[in-house]
C-alpha positions in Angstrom: 4.2 19.3 -24.8 1.4 21.5 -22.9 2.5 24.9 -21.7 -0.2 25.6 -19.2 -0.2 27.6 -16.0 -1.8 26.2 -12.9 -5.1 28.0 -13.7 -5.4 26.7 -16.9 -5.2 22.9 -16.2 -7.5 23.6 -13.4 -10.0 25.6 -15.8 -9.7 22.6 -18.3 -10.1 20.5 -15.4 -13.6 22.1 -14.4 -14.2 22.1 -18.0 -14.1 18.5 -18.7 -15.8 18.0 -15.2 -18.9 19.9 -16.9 -18.8 18.4 -20.4 -18.8 14.7 -18.3 -21.6 15.7 -16.7 -23.6 17.2 -19.4 -22.4 14.0 -21.7 -23.7 11.3 -18.8 -26.7 12.9 -17.9 -27.6 13.7 -21.3 -27.2 10.2 -21.9 -28.8 8.5 -18.8 -31.6 11.0 -19.2 -32.5 9.5 -22.9 -32.2 6.1 -21.7 -34.6 6.6 -18.4 -36.8 8.8 -20.3 -36.9 11.4 -17.6 -34.3 13.7 -16.1 -31.4 12.3 -14.2 -28.7 14.4 -12.1 -26.0 12.1 -12.6 -22.7 11.8 -10.4 -21.2 12.3 -7.2 -21.9 15.8 -6.6 -25.1 18.2 -6.8 -23.7 20.2 -9.2 -23.1 20.2 -12.8 -19.7 18.4 -12.5 -18.3 14.9 -12.8 -14.8 14.8 -11.3 -13.9 11.4 -12.5 -14.4 13.1 -15.9 -12.2 16.0 -15.4 -9.4 13.9 -13.8 -9.7 11.2 -16.3 -9.2 14.1 -19.2 -6.1 15.6 -17.1 -5.1 12.5 -16.6 -4.9 11.8 -20.4 -3.1 14.4 -21.3 -0.6 14.6 -18.7 0.2 10.5 -19.5 0.4 11.1 -23.4 2.5 14.4 -23.2 5.9 12.4 -24.0 4.6 10.2 -26.6 2.4 12.9 -28.8 4.1 12.0 -31.7 3.7 8.4 -31.6 0.1 7.3 -31.6 0.8 3.6 -30.6 2.5 4.9 -27.5 -0.1 7.4 -26.1 -3.1 4.8 -26.7 -1.1 2.3 -24.8 -0.7 5.1 -22.0 -4.0 6.3 -22.1 -5.2 2.1 -21.6 -2.7 1.7 -18.1 -3.3 5.7 -17.0 -7.5 5.6 -17.2 -7.3 2.0 -16.2 -5.0 2.9 -13.0 -7.7 5.7 -12.4 -10.5 3.9 -12.6 -9.2 0.9 -10.2 -7.8 3.7 -7.7 -10.8 5.5 -7.6 -13.7 2.6 -7.4 -11.8 1.1 -4.9 -10.9 3.9 -2.8 -15.0 5.1 -3.0 -16.0 1.2 -1.9 -13.9 1.5 1.1 -14.7 4.9 2.1 -18.8 4.6 1.2 -19.5 0.9 1.1 -21.2 1.0 -2.6 -20.0 1.3 -5.5 -20.8 3.6 -8.2 -20.3 1.6 -10.9 -19.7 -2.1 -11.4 -18.2 -3.8 -14.6 -18.9 -7.8 -12.8 -21.3 -8.7 -15.5 -18.4 -7.9 -18.3 -15.8 -10.6 -19.0 -12.1 -10.2 -18.2 -13.0 -7.9 -15.2 -10.9 -7.3 -11.6 -13.4 -7.4 -8.6 -16.0 -5.4 -10.9 -14.1 -2.2 -10.7 -12.1 -2.6 -14.2 -12.4 -4.6 -17.6 -10.7 -5.4 -20.5 -13.7 -3.5 -22.8 -13.3 -0.1 -20.9 -9.6 -0.2 -20.8 -9.4 -1.0 -24.6 -11.6 2.1 -24.9 -10.1 4.5 -22.5 -7.2 4.2 -25.4 -9.3 5.4 -28.5 -10.7 8.0 -26.1 -7.5 9.0 -25.3 -6.1 9.3 -28.6 -9.7 11.0 -29.6 -9.0 13.7 -26.2 -5.6 14.5 -27.6 -5.9 14.4 -31.0 -9.4 16.5 -31.6 -11.0 17.3 -29.0 -8.3 18.7 -26.3 -7.2 20.7 -29.4 -10.6 22.6 -30.2 -10.9 23.2 -26.5 -7.5 24.5 -26.2 -8.1 26.9 -28.8 -11.3 28.7 -27.5 -10.0 28.9 -23.9 -6.7 30.8 -25.4 -9.5 33.2 -26.7 -11.0 34.3 -23.5 -8.9 36.6 -21.7 -6.4 35.3 -18.7 -7.9 37.5 -16.3 -11.4 36.0 -16.9 -10.3 32.7 -16.5 -9.1 33.1 -13.4 -11.7 34.9 -11.7 -14.1 32.2 -13.5 -11.9 29.4 -12.3 -11.6 31.2 -8.5 -15.3 31.1 -8.6 -15.9 27.7 -9.8 -13.4 26.3 -7.0 -15.2 28.1 -4.5 -18.3 26.6 -5.7 -16.9 22.9 -6.3 -15.4 22.7 -2.7 -18.7 23.5 -0.9 -20.9 21.0 -3.4 -17.8 18.4 -2.8 -17.6 18.6 0.8 -21.9 18.4 1.0 -21.4 15.4 -1.1 -18.6 13.8 0.6 -20.9 14.1 4.0 -23.8 12.8 2.3 -21.7 9.9 1.3 -20.4 9.3 4.7 -23.7 9.7 6.0 -25.5 7.4 3.5 -22.6 4.6 4.8 -23.5 5.2 8.3 -27.4 4.4 7.3 -26.1 1.1 5.2 -24.4 -0.2 8.5 -27.2 0.9 10.9 -29.5 -0.8 8.8 -27.4 -4.1 8.6 -26.6 -3.7 12.6 -30.5 -3.5 13.1 -31.1 -6.5 10.9 -28.0 -8.8 12.8 -30.0 -7.9 15.9 -32.8 -9.3 14.6 -31.8 -12.5 13.8 -30.2 -13.2 16.7 -33.3 -12.3 18.6 -35.2 -14.9 16.4 -32.0 -17.2 16.9 -33.1 -17.4 20.5 -37.0 -17.2 20.0 -36.4 -20.5 18.2 -34.5 -22.1 21.2 -36.9 -20.9 23.6 -39.9 -22.3 21.4 -37.7 -25.3 20.9 -37.1 -25.8 24.8 -41.1 -25.1 25.3 -41.6 -28.5 22.7 -43.5 -25.7 21.2 -44.9 -27.3 17.9 -45.0 -24.1 16.3 -43.1 -24.6 12.6 -40.4 -22.0 12.5 -39.0 -21.4 9.0 -35.0 -22.3 9.1 -32.8 -19.0 8.2 -30.6 -19.6 5.4 -29.7 -15.7 4.5 -32.3 -15.1 2.0 -35.1 -13.9 4.2 -36.3 -10.3 3.0 -36.0 -7.8 6.1 -40.0 -7.5 6.2 -40.2 -11.6 6.3 -37.7 -11.7 9.5 -39.9 -9.0 11.5 -43.3 -10.7 10.2 -41.4 -14.2 11.6 -40.3 -12.5 15.1 -43.5 -10.7 15.3 -45.3 -14.4 15.0 -43.1 -15.8 17.2 -43.7 -13.1 19.8 -47.5 -13.6 19.4 -47.3 -17.4 19.4 -45.3 -17.7 22.6 -47.8 -14.9 24.2 -50.7 -16.9 23.5 -48.9 -20.2 24.8 -47.7 -18.5 28.2 -51.3 -17.6 28.5 -52.6 -21.1 27.8 -49.5 -23.0 30.0 -48.0 -21.3 32.0 -46.3 -23.9 33.6 -44.3 -24.5 30.6 -42.3 -21.4 31.0 -40.3 -20.5 34.1 -40.0 -16.7 35.8 -36.4 -16.4 34.4 -37.7 -17.6 31.0 -41.1 -15.2 30.8 -38.5 -12.4 32.1 -36.2 -13.4 29.0 -38.8 -12.9 26.5 -39.8 -9.7 27.9 -36.1 -8.5 27.5 -36.2 -9.8 23.8 -39.5 -8.0 23.3 -38.0 -4.9 24.2 -34.9 -5.4 22.0 -37.1 -6.4 19.3 -39.3 -3.0 19.5 -35.8 -0.8 19.8 -34.8 -2.2 16.8 -37.4 -1.8 15.0 -37.7 1.7 15.7 -34.0 2.3 15.1 -34.1 0.2 11.6 -37.5 2.9 10.9 -35.2 6.0 11.6 -32.2 4.6 9.7 -34.6 4.0 6.5 -35.7 7.7 6.1 -33.8 9.9 4.1 -34.2 13.8 5.1 -31.0 14.8 3.5 -31.5 16.5 0.1 -28.0 15.6 -0.9 -28.3 11.9 0.3 -31.7 11.6 -1.8 -30.1 13.2 -5.1 -26.8 11.1 -4.1 -29.3 7.9 -4.8 -31.3 9.2 -7.3 -28.4 10.4 -9.8 -26.4 7.4 -9.4 -29.2 4.3 -10.3 -27.0 1.7 -10.7 -25.5 2.3 -7.3 -24.6 -1.4 -5.9 -23.4 -3.2 -2.6 -22.9 -6.7 -2.4 -23.0 -6.5 1.2 -25.4 -4.2 2.0 -27.3 -5.1 -1.1 -31.0 -5.2 0.5 -30.2 -2.4 3.0 -29.5 -0.3 -0.5 -32.7 -1.4 -2.1 -34.3 0.1 1.0 -33.2 3.6 0.8 -33.6 3.6 -2.9 -37.1 3.1 -2.2 -37.3 5.6 0.4 -35.5 7.9 -1.9 -37.9 7.3 -4.7 -40.8 7.5 -2.8 -40.0 10.8 -1.5 -39.0 12.3 -5.0 -42.5 10.9 -6.2 -44.3 12.5 -3.3 -42.9 15.9 -4.6 -44.5 15.3 -8.0 
């Protein structure tokens, strides 16, 4: 059984948060051939690794003399943590920071069989090799130094996590805002289709099937307004006064939504931009187009600074 104080447990948590950041940032940076600051937070810490490491130590404590039960406990504990974390983050932020949908035997993309099997072996590696070495090093450091370091890191992580959490919530609001603007534009286009049909306009309109990109949608709406404006000039008798007023009202709504979408599409916050940059695999089925737009905006902002 592990006999640690609360300070030591917290220190181990921070150590593995940092170790996880070094490992994953190095792996992704080498793969991308450029530095990528991985993770939810901006500092060099990945809480999911710290949580996973501590969880592995805790669930394996009753089975330290049985490697098979240690493996099973690691599989179950880590998979449960991954599932709960994935569902919670997607519910809060409307995006996924990892997705196993492409893997066989997955559950809603949050967990999969291959990762579960890997978690068990990692638990054995963690308890039998890695943590024993880390434990020896930590016990060499004076307890007072460990306490001071833990307190300072705690303060830093609280600040960093708070700012990162706010940035993630703001990013969620941007996605919701972009989606609402798109929905309003689709309503405007449908109403324009009705007006054009009632006026017996021969303009060929494009039927919506849910796959039209936002730039195509906006171009389509602009075309309809232009066509209607020209038609009203040529044959004003085809349009009653109330129809003309409705067209003008729709034009005003469209202008407002276009400006609003432009505001939502800008990423001014440092934490939001780096949250996207540090999680290139960020995914959202519902807000896929809006998320890609924000990724593009973040990358363009970063490229301009180079």
